[in-house]
C-alpha positions as CSV (number, residue, x, y, z in Angstrom):
1,M,-13.7,-10.2,-5.3
2,R,-10.3,-11.7,-4.3
3,I,-9.3,-14.9,-6.5
4,P,-9.7,-17.2,-3.5
5,D,-13.4,-16.2,-3.1
6,F,-13.6,-17.0,-6.9
7,H,-12.0,-20.6,-6.4
8,Q,-14.1,-21.0,-3.6
9,A,-17.4,-20.5,-5.5
10,L,-16.2,-23.1,-7.9
11,A,-15.2,-25.9,-5.5
12,D,-18.9,-25.2,-3.5
13,L,-20.3,-26.1,-7.1
14,G,-18.5,-29.5,-6.9
15,A,-15.4,-28.2,-9.2
16,R,-11.9,-30.2,-8.5
17,P,-8.7,-28.9,-8.8
18,C,-8.4,-29.7,-12.7
19,H,-11.9,-27.9,-13.2
20,I,-10.8,-25.1,-11.4
21,G,-7.5,-24.6,-13.2
22,R,-9.2,-24.9,-16.7
23,I,-11.6,-22.3,-15.9
24,N,-8.4,-19.8,-14.5
25,R,-6.8,-20.4,-18.0
26,A,-9.9,-19.6,-20.1
27,W,-10.3,-16.5,-17.8
28,L,-7.3,-15.3,-18.1
29,K,-7.0,-15.9,-22.0
30,G,-10.1,-13.6,-22.1
31,Q,-12.3,-16.8,-23.4
32,P,-15.2,-18.0,-22.2
33,L,-15.0,-20.1,-18.8
34,D,-16.2,-23.2,-20.3
35,A,-13.9,-22.7,-23.5
36,G,-12.6,-25.8,-25.2
37,T,-14.6,-28.3,-22.0
38,R,-16.7,-30.4,-24.9
39,H,-15.5,-33.8,-25.7
40,Q,-15.7,-35.3,-29.2
41,K,-18.7,-37.3,-28.3
42,G,-20.3,-34.5,-27.1
43,E,-19.7,-35.0,-23.4
44,H,-18.9,-32.1,-21.0
45,Y,-15.6,-31.6,-19.0
46,F,-17.3,-30.4,-16.0
47,P,-19.8,-31.9,-13.9
48,L,-23.3,-30.9,-14.5
49,A,-23.3,-28.5,-11.3
50,V,-20.3,-26.9,-12.2
51,R,-21.9,-26.0,-15.7
52,N,-25.2,-24.9,-14.1
53,G,-23.3,-22.7,-11.9
54,L,-21.3,-21.1,-13.9
55,P,-23.6,-18.4,-15.6
56,P,-23.7,-16.7,-12.2
57,L,-20.1,-16.7,-11.8
58,V,-19.5,-15.5,-15.5
59,A,-22.1,-12.5,-14.5
60,Q,-19.8,-11.7,-11.4
61,L,-16.5,-11.6,-13.1
62,D,-17.8,-9.4,-15.8
63,A,-19.1,-7.0,-13.5
64,L,-15.6,-6.5,-12.2
65,A,-14.1,-4.5,-14.7
66,R,-15.4,-3.4,-18.1
67,I,-13.9,-1.0,-20.5
68,E,-15.0,2.7,-20.2
69,S,-13.3,4.2,-22.9
70,Q,-10.3,3.2,-25.1
71,H,-7.3,6.0,-25.9
72,P,-4.8,4.8,-28.3
73,A,-1.7,6.4,-29.4
74,A,0.9,7.2,-31.6
75,D,3.5,5.0,-30.1
76,G,1.0,2.0,-30.4
77,S,-0.2,1.7,-26.6
78,L,-3.5,1.6,-26.1
79,R,-4.7,3.6,-22.8
80,L,-8.1,1.6,-21.4
81,L,-10.3,3.8,-18.8
82,V,-11.7,0.6,-16.9
83,A,-14.8,1.1,-14.9
84,L,-15.2,-1.2,-11.7
85,N,-18.4,-2.7,-10.3
86,D,-18.7,0.0,-7.4
87,G,-18.5,2.8,-10.2
88,Q,-14.9,3.9,-9.4
89,M,-12.1,4.0,-12.6
90,V,-8.7,2.5,-12.6
91,E,-6.5,2.7,-15.9
92,S,-4.7,0.0,-17.9
93,V,-2.1,0.5,-20.7
94,L,-1.6,-1.9,-23.4
95,L,2.2,-1.8,-24.3
96,P,4.0,-1.9,-27.5
97,R,5.5,-5.6,-27.5
98,D,2.7,-7.4,-25.9
99,G,2.9,-5.5,-22.4
100,L,0.2,-4.6,-20.4
101,C,0.4,-2.0,-17.2
102,V,-2.3,-2.9,-14.3
103,S,-3.3,-0.6,-11.5
104,S,-3.7,-1.9,-7.9
105,Q,-5.5,0.8,-6.1
106,V,-8.2,3.5,-6.7
107,G,-5.8,6.3,-6.1
108,C,-2.4,6.3,-4.3
109,A,-1.5,7.6,-0.6
110,V,2.3,8.0,-1.6
111,G,1.5,11.1,-2.7
112,C,4.2,11.7,-5.4
113,T,4.1,15.4,-6.1
114,F,4.5,14.9,-9.9
115,C,1.8,12.1,-10.4
116,M,-1.7,13.2,-11.1
117,T,-2.8,9.6,-9.3
118,G,-1.3,10.9,-6.0
119,K,-3.1,14.0,-6.1
120,S,-6.4,12.4,-5.4
121,G,-5.5,10.1,-2.4
122,L,-6.2,6.5,-1.9
123,L,-9.8,5.9,-2.1
124,R,-9.9,2.0,-1.9
125,Q,-8.0,-1.0,-2.9
126,L,-8.7,-3.6,-5.6
127,G,-9.2,-7.0,-4.9
128,S,-6.5,-9.4,-6.5
129,A,-9.8,-10.8,-9.0
130,E,-10.5,-6.7,-10.4
131,I,-6.7,-6.9,-11.1
132,V,-6.3,-10.3,-12.9
133,A,-9.7,-9.1,-14.6
134,Q,-7.2,-6.1,-16.1
135,V,-5.4,-9.0,-17.7
136,A,-8.5,-11.0,-19.3
137,L,-10.1,-7.6,-20.6
138,A,-6.9,-6.7,-22.6
139,R,-6.4,-10.1,-23.7
140,R,-9.2,-9.6,-25.9
141,L,-7.7,-7.2,-27.8
142,R,-4.2,-8.1,-27.9
143,P,-1.7,-10.6,-26.7
144,V,-0.1,-9.9,-23.3
145,K,3.1,-11.9,-22.5
146,K,4.4,-9.2,-20.0
147,V,2.6,-7.4,-16.7
148,V,4.0,-4.3,-14.9
149,F,2.5,-3.6,-11.9
150,M,3.0,0.0,-12.8
151,G,-0.3,1.6,-12.8
152,M,-2.3,3.5,-10.3
153,G,-1.9,2.4,-6.6
154,E,2.0,1.5,-4.9
155,P,1.6,-2.3,-4.9
156,A,3.1,-2.6,-1.5
157,H,0.4,-1.0,-0.1
158,N,-1.8,-4.1,-1.5
159,L,0.6,-6.5,-1.0
160,D,-1.7,-9.6,-0.2
161,N,-3.8,-9.1,-3.6
162,V,-1.2,-8.1,-5.5
163,L,0.8,-11.0,-4.6
164,D,-2.5,-13.4,-5.1
165,A,-2.7,-11.9,-8.7
166,I,1.0,-12.6,-9.1
167,Q,0.7,-16.2,-8.1
168,L,-2.1,-16.6,-10.6
169,L,-0.5,-14.9,-13.5
170,G,2.8,-16.7,-13.3
171,T,1.4,-20.1,-13.1
172,D,-2.3,-20.6,-14.9
173,G,-1.7,-17.1,-16.8
174,N,1.3,-18.4,-18.4
175,I,3.2,-15.3,-18.0
176,G,6.9,-15.8,-17.2
177,H,8.0,-14.8,-13.8
178,K,10.3,-12.3,-14.7
179,N,8.1,-10.8,-17.2
180,L,5.8,-9.8,-14.0
181,V,7.1,-6.6,-12.8
182,F,6.6,-5.2,-9.2
183,S,6.9,-1.7,-9.4
184,T,7.1,0.0,-5.8
185,V,8.7,3.3,-3.9
186,G,10.2,0.9,-1.4
187,D,8.5,-0.6,1.5
188,A,10.5,-3.3,4.0
189,R,7.5,-5.4,3.4
190,V,8.5,-5.8,-0.1
191,F,11.9,-7.0,0.8
192,E,10.6,-9.4,3.1
193,R,7.6,-11.3,1.3
194,L,8.9,-11.3,-2.3
195,P,12.2,-13.8,-2.0
196,Q,9.3,-16.1,0.0
197,Q,6.7,-16.2,-2.9
198,Q,6.7,-19.5,-5.7
199,V,6.5,-16.8,-8.5
200,K,9.2,-14.3,-7.8
201,P,8.4,-11.3,-10.0
202,A,11.2,-8.9,-11.4
203,L,11.7,-5.6,-9.4
204,A,11.3,-1.9,-10.3
205,L,11.9,0.5,-7.7
206,S,11.2,4.0,-7.9
207,L,14.3,6.1,-7.2
208,H,13.9,9.7,-8.6
209,S,16.9,11.2,-6.7
210,T,20.3,10.2,-4.9
211,D,19.5,12.7,-2.5
212,A,17.3,11.5,0.7
213,A,16.3,15.4,1.3
214,L,14.8,15.8,-2.1
215,R,13.7,12.2,-2.7
216,A,11.3,12.9,0.5
217,Q,10.1,16.2,-0.9
218,L,8.9,13.9,-4.5
219,L,7.7,11.6,-2.6
220,P,6.2,12.8,1.0
221,R,4.7,9.7,2.2
222,A,7.0,7.1,0.7
223,P,8.9,5.1,3.6
224,R,11.9,7.2,4.7
225,F,14.6,4.9,2.7
226,D,18.0,6.7,2.2
227,P,18.8,6.1,-1.4
228,V,21.8,4.1,-0.8
229,E,20.0,1.6,1.2
230,L,17.1,1.0,-1.0
231,V,19.9,0.2,-3.5
232,A,21.4,-2.2,-1.7
233,L,18.1,-4.0,-1.0
234,G,17.4,-4.1,-4.7
235,E,20.4,-5.2,-5.5
236,D,20.4,-8.2,-3.0
237,Y,17.1,-9.3,-4.5
238,A,18.2,-8.7,-8.2
239,R,21.5,-11.2,-7.5
240,R,18.9,-13.8,-5.6
241,T,16.4,-14.0,-8.4
242,G,18.6,-13.3,-11.6
243,Y,16.4,-10.4,-13.1
244,P,18.1,-6.9,-12.9
245,I,16.6,-4.2,-11.3
246,Q,15.0,-1.8,-12.9
247,Y,15.3,1.9,-10.8
248,Q,12.9,4.5,-12.3
249,W,13.5,7.9,-12.4
250,T,10.9,10.7,-13.3
251,L,12.9,13.2,-15.3
252,L,12.1,16.7,-13.7
253,A,13.6,19.8,-15.1
254,G,15.8,22.0,-13.0
255,I,15.3,19.1,-10.1
256,N,16.8,15.8,-10.9
257,D,18.3,16.5,-14.2
258,T,21.7,18.6,-12.5
259,Q,24.9,17.7,-13.0
260,Q,25.3,16.9,-9.0
261,E,22.4,14.3,-9.7
262,M,24.2,12.6,-12.5
263,D,27.8,12.4,-10.6
264,A,25.8,11.0,-7.5
265,A,23.8,8.7,-9.8
266,V,27.0,7.0,-11.3
267,Q,28.5,6.7,-7.8
268,L,25.6,5.0,-6.7
269,L,24.8,3.0,-9.7
270,R,27.6,2.0,-11.4
271,G,28.6,-1.8,-11.4
272,K,24.9,-2.7,-9.6
273,Y,23.0,-5.5,-11.5
274,G,20.5,-3.0,-12.9
275,V,19.1,-0.6,-15.3
276,L,18.0,3.1,-14.7
277,N,14.9,4.1,-16.5
278,I,14.6,7.6,-17.2
279,I,10.8,8.7,-17.4
280,P,10.8,12.2,-18.8
281,Y,8.0,14.4,-17.0
282,N,4.3,14.0,-18.5
283,S,3.3,17.7,-18.4
284,V,-0.2,18.7,-16.8
285,D,-2.0,21.8,-16.5
286,G,-1.1,23.6,-13.5
287,D,1.8,21.9,-12.3
288,H,4.9,23.5,-11.6
289,Y,7.3,20.8,-13.1
290,Q,8.1,20.8,-16.2
291,R,9.8,18.0,-18.5
292,P,13.5,18.7,-19.5
293,S,14.4,19.7,-23.2
294,A,15.1,16.5,-25.7
295,A,18.9,17.8,-25.5
296,R,18.7,17.7,-21.8
297,I,17.3,14.0,-21.5
298,E,19.8,12.8,-23.9
299,Q,22.7,14.3,-22.1
300,F,21.3,12.9,-19.2
301,K,21.4,9.3,-20.4
302,R,24.5,9.9,-22.3
303,Y,26.4,10.7,-19.2
304,L,25.4,8.1,-17.0
305,H,25.8,5.5,-19.9
306,D,29.0,6.7,-20.7
307,N,29.9,6.2,-17.0
308,G,29.0,2.7,-16.5
309,V,25.2,2.9,-15.8
310,L,23.1,1.5,-18.0
311,T,20.5,3.8,-18.8
312,K,17.4,3.8,-21.0
313,V,14.7,6.6,-21.9
314,R,11.3,5.4,-21.3
315,D,8.6,7.8,-22.2
316,S,5.0,7.2,-20.7
317,A,3.0,5.5,-23.1
318,G,0.1,7.7,-24.7
319,Q,1.6,11.1,-23.7
320,D,0.4,12.1,-27.0
321,I,-3.4,12.0,-25.6
322,D,-2.3,13.2,-22.2
323,G,-2.5,9.7,-20.8
324,G,0.1,9.0,-18.1
325,C,-0.3,9.0,-14.5
326,G,-3.8,8.6,-13.7
327,Q,-4.6,11.4,-16.4
328,L,-7.4,9.8,-17.9
329,R,-9.1,8.9,-14.8
330,A,-9.0,12.3,-13.6
331,R,-10.2,13.9,-16.9
332,A,-13.4,11.6,-16.8
333,A,-13.6,12.6,-12.6
334,G,-13.6,16.3,-14.0
335,V,-10.6,16.7,-12.3
336,I,-8.1,18.4,-15.3
337,D,-9.5,20.1,-18.5
338,H,-10.7,18.0,-21.4
339,S,-9.9,21.0,-23.6
340,R,-6.0,20.3,-23.7
341,L,-6.6,17.0,-25.0
342,L,-8.4,18.3,-28.2
343,R,-5.6,20.9,-28.6
344,R,-3.0,18.4,-28.5
345,Q,-4.9,16.0,-30.9
346,R,-5.4,18.4,-33.2
347,S,-1.9,19.6,-33.0
348,G,1.2,18.4,-35.0
349,P,3.5,15.2,-34.2
350,E,6.2,17.6,-33.4
351,Q,3.9,18.8,-30.7
352,Q,2.7,16.2,-29.0
353,A,5.7,15.3,-27.5
354,G,5.8,18.3,-25.0
């Protein structure tokens, strides 16, 4: 279901824009759709036809997404495996400090070689209402003041639905525009359409390397942007919106953590209106990539920071439960071994960080 379909169904019942707005706000708060609509004298805010027509619509919304399982982690995050109406599953992550990471697709077509989601390929798009339903579900559990489109899928490949969701979240969802973060590997349509939107989200760009050939190997089906060009486009959007760009860099031992990469990253990003988020690789079974040592991660961060590039380390939430990059969905689908999760949960905290 798409958000316009939901709104049209309400309009067909006789709901006026003021009624639709109130229903939107109740839904996005995780409340019943008719919450707070009875006046003191027992009169209802909604017309009778709308009241009578709400229960079937509630059933449709409830069927869009439900929580299949919850996975709390030591870092305070809570990973949610979300079942959709057709039996497919996606992941959402409640983050510390009132954030939520949502998915925009079942699977992903980009095929990032370090990402479990990419190994399944693209199965289908999420409708805008399915995207927003993840926020409604999460708000039944915790406050959500920031939504990042960094879960399963490439948002640029589902652009209309993602932009519809962002528009609703930035208005009736009461989320500040800079607290809506659109993450992408880079797509010309993103840089064309985001500046045209009423709700302009902050932007996160998956960089991962300064070397165009290496980046093409890591992101085999991403648009062929030279990193210099991609950063220039990001810088332009950042200056126009006033929101610094977040550059994402999944750190892979011996691949993109070299001194050569550090020097090139300084040359590329120094003085730019943005921050480089280092994301140490979250290892999975049967993968040839390795997570760098803690000392190497700190060295990479410190070198860039000392040379004028604002750099932060952002571990994937839920590493102690093997929850990153589509692993919950893959485990539920039988793609990766559940026994590894049990071994890690039995291990001490010092072992769980690896």
